[in-house]
Steps between C-alpha positions, in 0.01 A plus 500: 500500500780741594682415178198599291480833686865565419443412135208742485705775664791443262259495206353832604847651550614384156181632339549839666865510391399420141227765497724765656777416254259526209360833622849644547604375157180645350578844641839482332324445165261794537600847374579738787390840373232672293747547216540125458154414371504229237227442241470142373394414146275202570177543698563151643825614655386831647409854422702703749725411787701720730465714808341834565575685821624183667186297419576184307290440190499129422469381147240245403770264381671505841175409673440221250859383546451472876188288446683278252797475735276387785348236276843378384629471858185318618524255210881481519496541123766724350332487158213711639751786536524515119159674501664808657589751232743709706834318486624622840184377672517176305848439642378572854214258447732224381731559798216487751357179349839330531556623856150394604547156343837458675364596842184292460699191406790594729735437209826694470558368147193687373677827595763424234239581233533868593725710277643753747738390775333730752164336427652153536646595838171652617311190388743263671478703822120472498508125433755454778263668746238241413753219535607622844146540628391163365801332664476717815874552462648846559837387361352486150433876530877561496497426125288812438693790345259781596578582865153628587332194352755276672405647840128466425561141402670426831197623691265287287703178489454411864507132598170371638506463877 
């Protein structure tokens, strides 16, 4: 029973980390000033995106991409990401599908499908958290590169008493 609580807690933590990472990455993709307003050619992609007086204006294609991304992650199907027309968001989608699949299956080898070394490391760290919690072994947490995540892991991977 306690093990299932830990798995739920870890699942929630990983989901929050993924969402926060996506939001932060999204903000990096959005123009920062009024002068940087971009008009798309295709009505499918968007009409206008940018910011005005600090208020973010989201494009239709970004909202659609988020929906598609959610579907791809739920289905663990990277081919669903191909429906996203914006290449940067398509890459994020593919990355998140792979990371989700790796953490769900607790499989470090799945992380090797990622192209960027930083993404591979992040993925392996997340999978290692799951391994440590499942085994109730804090020593496994020492394999985690990210110090903050390593410390969180050590508090979660507590042997049953």
